[in-house]
ZAMARGU-4260 file (C-alpha; in steps of 0.2 Angstrom, whole numbers, plus 5000, padded with zeros to 4 digits):
<rodrens>
0) 4809/4864/4698 | 4825/4871/4690 | 4838/4879/4701 | 4837/4898/4699 | 4853/4906/4693
5) 4864/4916/4706 | 4871/4927/4692 | 4864/4945/4689 | 4867/4957/4675 | 4871/4974/4681
10) 4872/4990/4671 | 4875/5008/4674 | 4868/5024/4666 | 4880/5035/4657 | 4884/5050/4667
15) 4885/5068/4662 | 4900/5073/4651 | 4911/5084/4662 | 4929/5090/4659 | 4933/5087/4677
20) 4945/5074/4682 | 4946/5066/4699 | 4934/5058/4711 | 4915/5060/4710 | 4912/5056/4728
25) 4921/5056/4745 | 4939/5050/4746 | 4943/5035/4758 | 4962/5032/4756 | 4978/5040/4751
30) 4996/5034/4747 | 5011/5044/4741 | 5025/5037/4731 | 5040/5049/4734 | 5050/5044/4719
35) 5048/5050/4701 | 5039/5037/4689 | 5051/5027/4678 | 5054/5034/4660 | 5043/5020/4653
40) 5028/5024/4664 | 5011/5027/4656 | 5009/5041/4669 | 5022/5051/4659 | 5010/5050/4644
45) 4997/5060/4654 | 5005/5077/4657 | 4995/5091/4665 | 4981/5093/4653 | 4976/5110/4647
50) 4959/5109/4655 | 4967/5105/4671 | 4980/5118/4672 | 4986/5132/4660 | 5004/5125/4663
55) 5004/5112/4650 | 5023/5114/4646 | 5029/5105/4662 | 5045/5096/4660 | 5042/5077/4665
60) 5059/5079/4675 | 5049/5091/4687 | 5039/5076/4693 | 5044/5072/4711 | 5032/5058/4715
65) 5014/5052/4713 | 4999/5054/4725 | 4987/5040/4724 | 4969/5042/4730 | 4955/5030/4731
70) 4937/5034/4733 | 4919/5029/4735 | 4916/5030/4716 | 4927/5014/4715 | 4941/5023/4706
75) 4960/5025/4710 | 4967/5042/4704 | 4985/5045/4701 | 4991/5063/4703 | 5008/5069/4698
80) 5018/5080/4711 | 5029/5093/4704 | 5044/5101/4712 | 5041/5094/4729 | 5054/5088/4742
85) 5046/5072/4747 | 5060/5064/4757 | 5064/5078/4770 | 5056/5069/4784 | 5057/5051/4779
90) 5063/5045/4796 | 5067/5028/4790 | 5078/5035/4777 | 5086/5048/4788 | 5090/5034/4801
95) 5098/5022/4788 | 5108/5034/4777 | 5125/5041/4781 | 5125/5059/4788 | 5132/5067/4772
100) 5118/5059/4761 | 5103/5064/4772 | 5091/5077/4764 | 5090/5093/4774 | 5073/5097/4781
105) 5062/5111/4774 | 5050/5111/4788 | 5051/5128/4797 | 5045/5135/4813 | 5029/5146/4813
110) 5027/5164/4817 | 5013/5163/4829 | 5007/5180/4826 | 5004/5177/4807 | 5000/5159/4806
115) 5013/5157/4792 | 5030/5148/4791 | 5043/5161/4795 | 5060/5158/4788 | 5067/5175/4792
120) 5064/5174/4811 | 5081/5178/4819 | 5077/5167/4834 | 5075/5152/4821 | 5092/5156/4813
125) 5100/5159/4830 | 5094/5143/4838 | 5097/5130/4824 | 5116/5128/4825 | 5115/5125/4844
130) 5100/5113/4841 | 5110/5103/4828 | 5124/5101/4841 | 5112/5096/4854 | 5105/5083/4843
135) 5122/5076/4839 | 5127/5076/4857 | 5111/5066/4861 | 5114/5054/4846 | 5097/5057/4840
140) 5092/5059/4822 | 5104/5073/4815 | 5096/5088/4808 | 5108/5097/4796 | 5110/5116/4795
145) 5095/5124/4786 | 5097/5130/4768 | 5099/5148/4763 | 5083/5159/4768 | 5078/5162/4750
150) 5075/5143/4747 | 5065/5141/4763 | 5049/5151/4757 | 5034/5140/4757 | 5026/5134/4741
155) 5012/5145/4734 | 4994/5141/4738 | 4986/5135/4722 | 4970/5127/4717 | 4969/5114/4703
160) 4953/5116/4694 | 4946/5111/4677 | 4937/5126/4672 | 4945/5137/4659 | 4938/5153/4668
165) 4946/5149/4685 | 4960/5158/4692 | 4977/5150/4690 | 4994/5154/4697 | 5007/5164/4688
170) 5016/5157/4674 | 5032/5158/4684 | 5025/5146/4697 | 5019/5130/4689 | 5006/5120/4699
175) 5012/5108/4712 | 5000/5094/4707 | 4992/5088/4690 | 4980/5074/4686 | 4989/5059/4678
180) 4977/5045/4676 | 4963/5035/4684 | 4958/5017/4685 | 4940/5010/4687 | 4946/4996/4698
185) 4931/4992/4708 | 4912/4993/4707 | 4909/4999/4725 | 4919/5009/4738 | 4937/5008/4738
190) 4941/5007/4757 | 4960/5006/4758 | 4975/5006/4747 | 4993/5001/4749 | 5009/5003/4739
195) 5018/4987/4735 | 5031/4981/4722 | 5043/4995/4727 | 5029/5008/4725 | 5026/5003/4707
200) 5009/4994/4711 | 4993/4999/4721 | 4984/4986/4731 | 4966/4990/4734 | 4952/4983/4744
205) 4933/4987/4741 | 4916/4984/4747 | 4914/4974/4731 | 4922/4960/4741 | 4938/4960/4731
210) 4957/4963/4734 | 4965/4969/4717 | 4982/4975/4711 | 4984/4989/4699 | 5000/4994/4691
215) 4997/5012/4684 | 5014/5012/4675 | 5008/4998/4663 | 4989/5000/4667 | 4988/4981/4671
220) 4976/4974/4684 | 4977/4958/4694 | 4963/4951/4705 | 4972/4945/4721 | 4957/4937/4730
225) 4940/4940/4738 | 4931/4940/4755 | 4913/4936/4759 | 4909/4953/4764 | 4915/4971/4763
230) 4934/4972/4764 | 4939/4987/4775 | 4958/4987/4777 | 4975/4982/4771 | 4991/4980/4779
235) 5009/4976/4775 | 5026/4980/4784 | 5029/4999/4780 | 5048/4996/4781 | 5048/4983/4768
240) 5046/4991/4751 | 5043/4975/4741 | 5032/4964/4752 | 5028/4947/4745 | 5013/4944/4757
245) 5000/4957/4762 | 4985/4956/4774 | 4967/4961/4771 | 4952/4961/4783 | 4934/4967/4784
250) 4916/4963/4789 | 4917/4944/4786 | 4927/4943/4803 | 4942/4936/4794 | 4960/4941/4791
255) 4967/4935/4775 | 4985/4933/4770 | 4989/4934/4752 | 5004/4929/4741 | 5006/4943/4729
260) 5017/4934/4717 | 5005/4919/4715 | 4989/4929/4718 | 4982/4917/4730 | 4978/4915/4749
265) 4991/4909/4761 | 4980/4907/4776 | 4966/4916/4785 | 4962/4920/4803 | 4945/4920/4812
270) 4943/4935/4823 | 4926/4931/4830 | 4909/4924/4827 | 4898/4938/4833 | 4893/4954/4825
275) 4907/4964/4833 | 4920/4952/4826 | 4922/4964/4810 | 4939/4971/4807 | 4940/4990/4804
280) 4959/4992/4806 | 4974/4982/4802 | 4993/4984/4804 | 5008/4973/4802 | 5027/4975/4806
285) 5043/4967/4799 | 5044/4957/4814 | 5029/4947/4809 | 5016/4955/4820 | 4998/4957/4814
290) 4987/4969/4824 | 4968/4970/4821 | 4954/4980/4829 | 4936/4983/4827 | 4919/4986/4835
295) 4923/4975/4850 | 4936/4988/4855 | 4950/4975/4858 | 4967/4976/4849 | 4972/4958/4845
300) 4990/4953/4840 | 4995/4937/4830 | 5012/4931/4825 | 5012/4928/4806 | 5025/4915/4808
305) 5013/4903/4818 | 4996/4909/4812 | 4994/4897/4798 | 4976/4891/4801 | 4959/4899/4805
310) 4960/4891/4822 | 4976/4901/4827 | 4973/4912/4842 | 4981/4929/4845 | 4996/4929/4857
315) 4990/4945/4865 | 4974/4956/4867 | 4973/4974/4873 | 4957/4980/4881 | 4954/4998/4886
320) 4945/5007/4872 | 4927/5009/4874 | 4922/5010/4855 | 4927/5004/4838 | 4945/5004/4834
325) 4947/5014/4818 | 4966/5014/4815 | 4981/5005/4820 | 5000/5007/4819 | 5014/4995/4824
330) 5032/5000/4825 | 5044/4992/4813 | 5051/4979/4826 | 5035/4976/4835 | 5038/4985/4851
335) 5024/4997/4851 | 5006/4998/4845 | 4996/5014/4842 | 4977/5012/4842 | 4964/5026/4837
340) 4946/5023/4842 | 4929/5031/4840 | 4930/5034/4859 | 4941/5049/4854 | 4957/5043/4862
345) 4973/5036/4855 | 4982/5023/4865 | 5001/5018/4865 | 5003/5000/4870 | 5019/4991/4874
350) 5019/4973/4866 | 5033/4967/4878 | 5025/4973/4894 | 5007/4969/4888 | 4999/4985/4894
355) 4995/5003/4889 | 5009/5016/4892 | 4999/5031/4888 | 4982/5038/4882 | 4982/5053/4871
360) 4966/5064/4873 | 4970/5078/4862 | 4955/5074/4850 | 4937/5078/4855 | 4929/5067/4842
365) 4930/5050/4835 | 4948/5047/4829 | 4948/5040/4811 | 4966/5039/4805 | 4984/5037/4811
370) 5000/5039/4800 | 5018/5038/4804 | 5035/5036/4795 | 5045/5035/4811 | 5051/5017/4814
375) 5047/5018/4833 | 5031/5029/4830 | 5038/5043/4840 | 5031/5056/4827 | 5013/5052/4821
380) 4999/5061/4814 | 4980/5059/4818 | 4964/5065/4812 | 4946/5064/4818 | 4928/5065/4813
385) 4927/5084/4816 | 4941/5087/4804 | 4955/5091/4816 | 4973/5085/4810 | 4985/5084/4824
390) 5004/5080/4825 | 5012/5072/4840 | 5031/5072/4843 | 5037/5061/4858 | 5055/5059/4852
395) 5063/5068/4867 | 5051/5063/4881 | 5061/5057/4897 | 5047/5052/4909 | 5031/5063/4907
400) 5023/5062/4890 | 5009/5075/4895 | 5022/5088/4900 | 5036/5084/4887 | 5027/5078/4872
405) 5024/5091/4858 | 5007/5091/4851 | 5000/5103/4838 | 4984/5106/4828 | 4991/5107/4811
410) 4974/5110/4801 | 4956/5108/4803 | 4945/5102/4788 | 4927/5106/4786 | 4922/5088/4787
415) 4929/5072/4795 | 4946/5066/4789 | 4945/5048/4784 | 4964/5047/4780 | 4979/5058/4782
420) 4996/5054/4774 | 5013/5064/4775 | 5028/5065/4764 | 5041/5078/4765 | 5035/5095/4769
425) 5017/5091/4766 | 5001/5083/4772 | 4986/5076/4762 | 4969/5074/4769 | 4954/5063/4762
430) 4937/5068/4767 | 4919/5064/4762 | 4921/5078/4749 | 4927/5073/4732 | 4941/5086/4734
435) 4958/5082/4741 | 4968/5096/4751 | 4986/5097/4753 | 4993/5106/4768 | 5010/5112/4773
440) 5017/5102/4787 | 5023/5109/4803 | 5041/5105/4810 | 5040/5100/4829 | 5059/5096/4830
445) 5064/5113/4838 | 5050/5112/4851 | 5054/5093/4855 | 5072/5096/4858 | 5073/5113/4865
450) 5061/5117/4879 | 5065/5136/4879 | 5062/5137/4860 | 5051/5153/4857 | 5048/5155/4876
455) 5058/5171/4877 | 5057/5181/4860 | 5072/5191/4855 | 5072/5210/4859 | 5072/5215/4841
460) 5056/5206/4838 | 5042/5217/4833 | 5029/5207/4843 | 5022/5215/4859 | 5011/5210/4873
465) 4994/5207/4867 | 4981/5219/4874 | 4967/5206/4871 | 4962/5195/4885 | 4963/5180/4873
470) 4979/5172/4868 | 4980/5161/4853 | 4990/5145/4853 | 4992/5130/4841 | 4998/5118/4854
475) 4989/5106/4866 | 4994/5094/4879 | 4991/5076/4876 | 4977/5077/4889 | 4968/5089/4877
480) 4970/5105/4886 | 4978/5120/4876 | 4995/5124/4882 | 5006/5140/4882 | 5023/5131/4883
485) 5029/5138/4867 | 5020/5154/4867 | 5032/5169/4866 | 5020/5183/4872 | 5018/5189/4890
490) 5002/5183/4897 | 4990/5197/4902 | 4980/5195/4918 | 4963/5187/4917 | 4967/5179/4900
495) 4959/5165/4890 | 4967/5153/4878 | 4960/5151/4861 | 4966/5135/4851 | 4968/5137/4833
500) 4976/5127/4819 | 4993/5131/4812 | 4986/5133/4795 | 4969/5140/4791 | 4969/5137/4772
505) 4976/5122/4762 | 4991/5125/4751 | 4982/5116/4737 | 4965/5109/4732 | 4963/5095/4720
510) 4946/5097/4714 | 4934/5082/4711 | 4919/5080/4699 | 4901/5078/4702 | 4893/5061/4707
515) 4876/5054/4711 | 4871/5052/4729 | 4853/5048/4730 | 4839/5042/4719 | 4820/5039/4719
520) 4811/5027/4707 | 4795/5034/4700 | 4779/5023/4700 | 4781/5018/4682 | 4797/5010/4686
525) 4805/5016/4670 | 4811/5032/4676 | 4822/5037/4691 | 4826/5054/4699 | 4843/5057/4706
530) 4852/5071/4715 | 4871/5074/4714 | 4884/5081/4725 | 4880/5098/4717 | 4862/5097/4721
535) 4856/5095/4703 | 4840/5084/4701 | 4840/5074/4685 | 4828/5062/4677 | 4834/5046/4670
540) 4827/5033/4658 | 4831/5015/4663 | 4826/5008/4646 | 4837/5020/4635 | 4851/5021/4649
545) 4852/5040/4648 | 4847/5056/4656 | 4831/5064/4649 | 4828/5080/4659 | 4837/5091/4672
550) 4827/5101/4685 | 4841/5111/4691 | 4846/5114/4709 | 4837/5120/4724 | 4822/5108/4723
555) 4816/5094/4734 | 4818/5077/4727 | 4802/5070/4734 | 4792/5085/4728 | 4799/5083/4710
560) 4795/5064/4711 | 4777/5067/4717 | 4775/5080/4703 | 4781/5068/4690 | 4770/5053/4696
565) 4755/5063/4694 | 4759/5073/4678 | 4754/5069/4660 | 4755/5057/4651 | 4755/5046/4666
570) 4744/5055/4678 | 4746/5042/4692 | 4738/5029/4681 | 4753/5018/4680 | 4759/5005/4693
575) 4772/4993/4686 | 4779/4977/4694 | 4796/4977/4701 | 4808/4971/4687 | 4825/4978/4693
580) 4834/4984/4708 | 4841/5002/4707 | 4855/5008/4719 | 4866/5023/4719 | 4884/5019/4723
585) 4901/5024/4717 | 4893/5041/4711 | 4883/5031/4697 | 4866/5023/4695 | 4867/5004/4695
590) 4853/4994/4689 | 4853/4975/4693 | 4843/4962/4683 | 4840/4944/4690 | 4831/4929/4685
595) 4818/4930/4698 | 4810/4947/4693 | 4818/4953/4677 | 4803/4948/4666 | 4789/4952/4678
600) 4785/4970/4671 | 4774/4972/4656 | 4769/4989/4648 | 4756/4993/4635 | 4763/5000/4619
605) 4753/5016/4620 | 4761/5020/4637 | 4779/5016/4631 | 4778/5025/4615 | 4778/5043/4622
610) 4793/5038/4633 | 4803/5034/4617 | 4797/5050/4608 | 4785/5043/4597 | 4786/5035/4580
615) 4798/5048/4573 | 4811/5046/4587 | 4810/5027/4586 | 4813/5027/4567 | 4829/5037/4571
620) 4835/5023/4582 | 4831/5010/4569 | 4821/5010/4552 | 4814/4992/4556 | 4805/4998/4572
625) 4786/4997/4570 | 4774/5012/4572 | 4761/5012/4585 | 4748/5010/4573 | 4755/4993/4567
630) 4754/4986/4584 | 4738/4979/4592 | 4729/4990/4604 | 4732/4978/4619 | 4751/4975/4614
635) 4762/4973/4629 | 4781/4975/4630 | 4792/4966/4643 | 4803/4979/4650 | 4817/4967/4656
640) 4817/4959/4638 | 4818/4976/4630 | 4833/4981/4641 | 4843/4965/4638 | 4840/4965/4620
645) 4847/4982/4618 | 4861/4981/4631 | 4868/4966/4622 | 4865/4971/4604 | 4883/4970/4599
650) 4885/4953/4607 | 4869/4947/4598 | 4875/4953/4581 | 4892/4945/4584 | 4884/4928/4589
655) 4872/4929/4573 | 4887/4931/4562 | 4897/4917/4571 | 4882/4906/4569 | 4880/4910/4550
660) 4899/4906/4548 | 4896/4889/4558 | 4881/4884/4547 | 4890/4889/4531 | 4906/4879/4536
665) 4895/4864/4540 | 4887/4864/4524 | 4903/4867/4514 | 4911/4852/4523 | 4896/4841/4519
670) 4897/4845/4501 | 4916/4843/4501 | 4914/4825/4508 | 4900/4821/4495 | 4910/4828/4480
675) 4927/4820/4485 | 4920/4803/4489 | 4908/4798/4475 | 4910/4780/4472 | 4922/4778/4486
680) 4916/4768/4501 | 4918/4777/4518 | 4927/4762/4525 | 4941/4765/4513 | 4944/4782/4520
685) 4946/4776/4538 | 4958/4762/4536 | 4972/4769/4548 | 4965/4771/4565 | 4980/4780/4572
690) 4981/4794/4559 | 4972/4811/4561 | 4963/4818/4547 | 4960/4837/4544 | 4949/4844/4530
695) 4959/4851/4516 | 4947/4865/4513 | 4953/4883/4517 | 4938/4885/4528 | 4942/4869/4539
700) 4933/4870/4555 | 4938/4854/4564 | 4952/4841/4567 | 4947/4823/4571 | 4954/4806/4574
705) 4949/4794/4559 | 4944/4780/4570 | 4927/4782/4578 | 4924/4765/4587 | 4912/4772/4600
710) 4895/4764/4598 | 4878/4770/4602 | 4878/4786/4591 | 4865/4789/4579 | 4877/4791/4564
715) 4893/4783/4569 | 4905/4789/4555 | 4905/4807/4550 | 4893/4811/4564 | 4904/4805/4578
720) 4919/4814/4571 | 4909/4830/4570 | 4904/4828/4587 | 4922/4826/4593 | 4926/4843/4585
725) 4910/4853/4588 | 4907/4847/4605 | 4901/4831/4613 | 4885/4830/4622 | 4884/4829/4640
730) 4881/4811/4641 | 4897/4807/4631 | 4907/4819/4642 | 4901/4811/4658 | 4905/4794/4651
735) 4923/4799/4647 | 4925/4807/4664 | 4919/4791/4672 | 4932/4781/4662 | 4946/4793/4667
740) 4941/4792/4685 | 4941/4773/4684 | 4959/4773/4676 | 4965/4785/4689 | 4958/4775/4703
745) 4967/4759/4697 | 4984/4768/4698 | 4982/4774/4716 | 4994/4765/4727 | 4990/4759/4745
750) 4997/4775/4752 | 4982/4784/4746 | 4973/4777/4762 | 4982/4791/4771 | 4977/4805/4760
755) 4967/4819/4767 | 4948/4818/4767 | 4939/4824/4751 | 4934/4842/4750 | 4916/4847/4751
760) 4907/4846/4735 | 4907/4861/4724 | 4890/4870/4721 | 4881/4865/4705 | 4889/4872/4690
765) 4881/4887/4681 | 4874/4884/4664 | 4881/4898/4653 | 4880/4905/4635 | 4893/4893/4629
770) 4883/4878/4634 | 4868/4885/4625 | 4878/4887/4609 | 4884/4869/4611 | 4866/4864/4612
775) 4862/4874/4596 | 4877/4866/4587 | 4872/4849/4592 | 4855/4852/4584 | 4863/4857/4568
780) 4873/4841/4568 | 4858/4831/4570 | 4851/4838/4554 | 4865/4830/4543 | 4857/4818/4531
785) 4860/4800/4537 | 4865/4794/4520 | 4881/4803/4521 | 4886/4791/4535 | 4880/4774/4528
790) 4891/4761/4520 | 4883/4764/4503 | 4898/4764/4491 | 4890/4778/4481 | 4885/4794/4489
795) 4870/4801/4480 | 4863/4815/4490 | 4855/4831/4483 | 4864/4847/4489 | 4855/4855/4504
800) 4856/4873/4510 | 4863/4876/4527 | 4851/4872/4542 | 4840/4886/4547 | 4847/4897/4561
805) 4841/4893/4578 | 4847/4910/4585 | 4831/4920/4584 | 4833/4936/4594 | 4817/4945/4599
810) 4809/4955/4584 | 4807/4974/4585 | 4788/4971/4588 | 4793/4964/4605 | 4809/4974/4609
815) 4810/4990/4599 | 4828/4994/4594 | 4836/5008/4605 | 4853/5016/4604 | 4860/5014/4621
820) 4875/5024/4625 | 4891/5013/4621 | 4899/5019/4637 | 4886/5011/4648 | 4895/4999/4659
825) 4889/4981/4660 | 4894/4968/4673 | 4890/4950/4676 | 4889/4947/4695 | 4887/4932/4705
830) 4881/4930/4723 | 4895/4923/4734 | 4890/4907/4743 | 4888/4911/4762 | 4887/4929/4760
835) 4876/4943/4753 | 4890/4951/4742 | 4891/4951/4724 | 4907/4947/4714 | 4910/4953/4697
840) 4914/4940/4684 | 4914/4951/4669 | 4916/4970/4668 | 4914/4979/4651 | 4903/4991/4642
845) 4889/4990/4629 | 4901/4994/4614 | 4914/4981/4620 | 4902/4966/4622 | 4906/4960/4604
850) 4925/4961/4607 | 4922/4951/4623 | 4912/4937/4615 | 4923/4924/4622 | 4923/4931/4640
855) 4904/4933/4640 | 4901/4915/4633 | 4910/4909/4648 | 4900/4919/4661 | 4883/4925/4654
860) 4870/4914/4662 | 4858/4903/4652 | 4842/4913/4657 | 4849/4929/4648 | 4856/4919/4634
865) 4839/4911/4631 | 4831/4928/4631 | 4842/4937/4619 | 4846/4923/4607 | 4831/4912/4607
870) 4817/4924/4613 | 4813/4912/4627 | 4809/4919/4644 | 4803/4910/4660 | 4788/4919/4666
875) 4781/4917/4683 | 4762/4913/4685 | 4751/4927/4680 | 4748/4939/4694 | 4729/4940/4697
880) 4718/4952/4705 | 4702/4946/4714 | 4687/4957/4711 | 4668/4958/4713 | 4657/4966/4700
885) 4642/4975/4707 | 4630/4986/4698 | 4628/5004/4704 | 4612/5008/4713 | 4600/5022/4707
890) 4608/5035/4718 | 4625/5031/4710 | 4620/5034/4692 | 4628/5048/4682 | 4612/5058/4681
895) 4594/5056/4688 | 4583/5046/4677 | 4597/5034/4670 | 4591/5016/4672 | 4603/5005/4683
900) 4611/4991/4674 | 4606/4973/4679 | 4617/4962/4690 | 4627/4948/4681 | 4631/4931/4687
905) 4644/4917/4683 | 4631/4903/4683 | 4620/4900/4668 | 4603/4890/4668 | 4605/4871/4669
910) 4602/4869/4650 | 4620/4865/4646 | 4627/4883/4643 | 4639/4890/4655 | 4652/4904/4656
915) 4668/4905/4666 | 4683/4917/4668 | 4700/4910/4663 | 4713/4922/4671 | 4701/4936/4668
920) 4699/4931/4649 | 4680/4928/4645 | 4677/4912/4636 | 4660/4903/4632 | 4657/4884/4631
925) 4641/4877/4624 | 4635/4860/4628 | 4621/4852/4619 | 4615/4868/4610 | 4598/4876/4614
930) 4594/4893/4621 | 4594/4898/4639 | 4576/4896/4646 | 4579/4907/4661 | 4576/4926/4659
935) 4577/4932/4677 | 4595/4937/4683 | 4601/4925/4697 | 4605/4932/4714 | 4623/4934/4720
940) 4638/4944/4714 | 4650/4941/4700 | 4667/4936/4708 | 4682/4935/4696 | 4701/4933/4696
945) 4708/4944/4682 | 4725/4947/4675 | 4732/4962/4684 | 4737/4970/4667 | 4719/4971/4661
950) 4712/4988/4658 | 4694/4993/4662 | 4688/4990/4644 | 4691/4971/4647 | 4680/4971/4662
955) 4667/4981/4652 | 4668/4968/4638 | 4665/4954/4651 | 4650/4963/4658 | 4642/4966/4641
960) 4645/4948/4636 | 4636/4942/4652 | 4622/4953/4648 | 4621/4945/4631 | 4623/4927/4637
965) 4611/4929/4651 | 4599/4939/4640 | 4597/4953/4653 | 4587/4968/4650 | 4599/4980/4640
970) 4596/4989/4624 | 4601/4980/4608 | 4610/4996/4602 | 4621/4995/4617 | 4625/4977/4615
975) 4630/4981/4597 | 4642/4995/4602 | 4659/4993/4610 | 4657/4990/4629 | 4668/5004/4635
980) 4658/5017/4625 | 4642/5014/4636 | 4648/5005/4652 | 4658/5015/4665 | 4667/5007/4680
985) 4670/5014/4697 | 4680/5009/4712 | 4678/5018/4729 | 4667/5030/4721 | 4680/5035/4708
990) 4679/5033/4690 | 4693/5021/4684 | 4703/5030/4670 | 4703/5020/4654 | 4722/5018/4653
995) 4723/5012/4671 | 4727/4993/4674 | 4718/4983/4687 | 4734/4981/4697 | 4736/5000/4698
1000) 4718/5002/4703 | 4721/4990/4718 | 4737/5000/4722 | 4731/5018/4720 | 4712/5017/4722
1005) 4707/5002/4732 | 4721/5003/4744 | 4715/4989/4756 | 4715/4970/4757 | 4702/4957/4751
1010) 4694/4957/4734 | 4691/4974/4725 | 4673/4979/4723 | 4671/4986/4705 | 4654/4994/4701
1015) 4647/4997/4684 | 4634/5009/4677 | 4629/5017/4661 | 4638/5032/4655 | 4630/5049/4654
1020) 4618/5050/4638 | 4628/5064/4630 | 4645/5056/4633 | 4637/5039/4628 | 4632/5047/4611
1025) 4649/5054/4608 | 4657/5038/4612 | 4646/5029/4600 | 4649/5041/4586 | 4668/5040/4589
1030) 4667/5021/4589
</rodrens>
């Protein structure tokens, strides 16, 4: 039995055209490059488009940096950040630069009564000079004097939309962010991204098992490596702008170290062998520490300098969390580790002491993300599943973190924040929504270094003691309780504390686009219903790869599916075999075809034609498409073959053209050899065995050695040389490989005894399109006349036409020609050994398959190549349905007085005549002639195994044939008429519709095990007459 291919063809259905730019599903990862792109960057060729913002005259010099976002749609989007100070709180830069080059902070204290940044508060201006002196005296990170008040106003709140009717900021205030470009890097969720190569490249990991590198400035992609399961996280030392090694980890319970320069794996670490060994969080430091955490709630630490093998053990393990560890941070020098867990806590660990130093409880839900640019993690941001974004500052803590740390709730998103990043004065939050929010940051420096800050408001302040019994605060202690340490209002008696975020609304919203989130296959398995993020329900055609109807919003997906399954023209009469696997991921509809089931579904032409729009619509697709009247009434189409033929139509046309050129060149060469060698023995043309001869024709297609001493070929001269250029057969290649191995073995010295043991054998090589073409070319070569290779001194062979083409795609009568949208994506994927994940070997679209002919020849599996180029498919054995034929009783007739039909049997009298059912197809064999001599119907019921695609008229024809063979008592006029005009079939008391197949009858009517019981009876007389007249 031939080995089944592990490769699949996956295609997507073209989505709705939309002017929106961004993500179609939730965002999982964010990263900020705080530097403007280089002048040669392609990002500068994508200025703010007019449909994104009315400000399309932005100067490229206004670009301050780039925000990268990665989402569940498999894309990475680059956003240009305009007129932003992105270095003001870069603690690594502030701590390394001289004081006179440090960038002043634009983070301002907040006015607690208005929830806005207040740059005019006299208390702020009064305290800052003394605060700067205090910091200088304590040798902390210096905070220079603030800029003039007019430059301290916060950026305007803007929303980036793509609708021309949406409101936009004033022309004097250009938008802070604009769409730059996007790369479809992965075919599944992008789970994490990392900036490398001095922030010029984006490293990404995905649920498609791969780790890839994208350089948006040149739009180049590199595949770094792959895992055996979903890749969840990446890590590299944050203090190293150009790391040469990075780390990735995921659900395959391994941590892989990758060399970015060589794009190969350096080593891997096994985390565990149980289900809880998956890695959900990863961090690394410049001191070579690797930290990993996952569902087992343990933080493990490795030393990258000694972790060179999968057997390496962590040098430290921290236990204390009670749930999955979702995020990790390691200080630059490896002294501290911060861990965030689904148990709603954040823990600070001391690596040198090997214990937890503090537990932060300010979150009330699972903590999903941590972020810090501080070398010692003294200022960090955290976000949780409820949407809370908190900022914690422990820079001036002396002894008691609970009492001295500053912790504030900066913002609260409407959904869980999977990632929060900070640059300069701003925060960006990623959620399950396709939008990205930019928030203003909140400066905790005055509160961290001055315990009296804002505690006693100045007398000139207009604020007064609140008469309400509730006091609003934005601060919490690290144990989670709201605190009034920095509240400047007098506390009334019997008051309560209300905790609110510093900022209620984001400063900016980067809108996403619409994506599919759920689907439901209809019973005909040719149409799929989907619902998107906007709630719109759309009907899709899997054969034409396009949407065909929208049902709007506000409807239930299951209700619409039930309606369509029972609506004309199908009326619930169709139940098709499973021929494809449909999934909704990355915001699109993915359809996978594999060798095991691709060719299992067949559909009658009269069922398929309405889906195509009838003869007129098919004629618009192609003039060579047949009409329904030109096809037999029982004509079946194979759905998988129809899809493959049309998806790969450009590739097929390219291969047909290449095949024609090959055969023509072959014929030209044969005629050239004949005309140039008349009267010249071939032996005289090959006297120098060391020379290489090339045809002098302008259409030369080969270069060969003139000596062909290899024996055993059928035509040793020209035939052997043609083989050397057009491809050797597999036996020749094997012989040559064995000779090379023998020569290599003879040259191995005795030192080879100490060589490492051989590696395990590689899996059997996949047979691909290239191998199929070589086989076809070999058959062409075998058709060269032997006389051309004989030693006859005079060549006298009549000119012959090129050999007939062996590339025979399915004709339109088997696969109607359909115009599939050229943007429909096509992928060739392979199942990874030892895992359930698929890796994409090829990614393109329908319109690019011709240009990618060389790529596809190397990866397209043989089962697809045979189907589309040779019209050869491997069918599984026909699915049969067991049934028992029983005549209806007198009480079950259509009307009183109608005579019941007799019972039929599968056994004839012993005179040599017999009848049998072959796969449900009635055939008769006669032995010895003679007429049956038994007129009484035998006892027993007729039990058959019939092809599941048969319709009721086939069973009716079989019953009528049995009546005639057994000479049962039926009218001669009935036997002369078509059987389905006077015989009616029933199952479970329900009349079987004429278009329903036996497989559908079993699924929708019989609905139980065992053989189906099919009853038959005469139709009603009036209906019978109408049927006869129409016949």
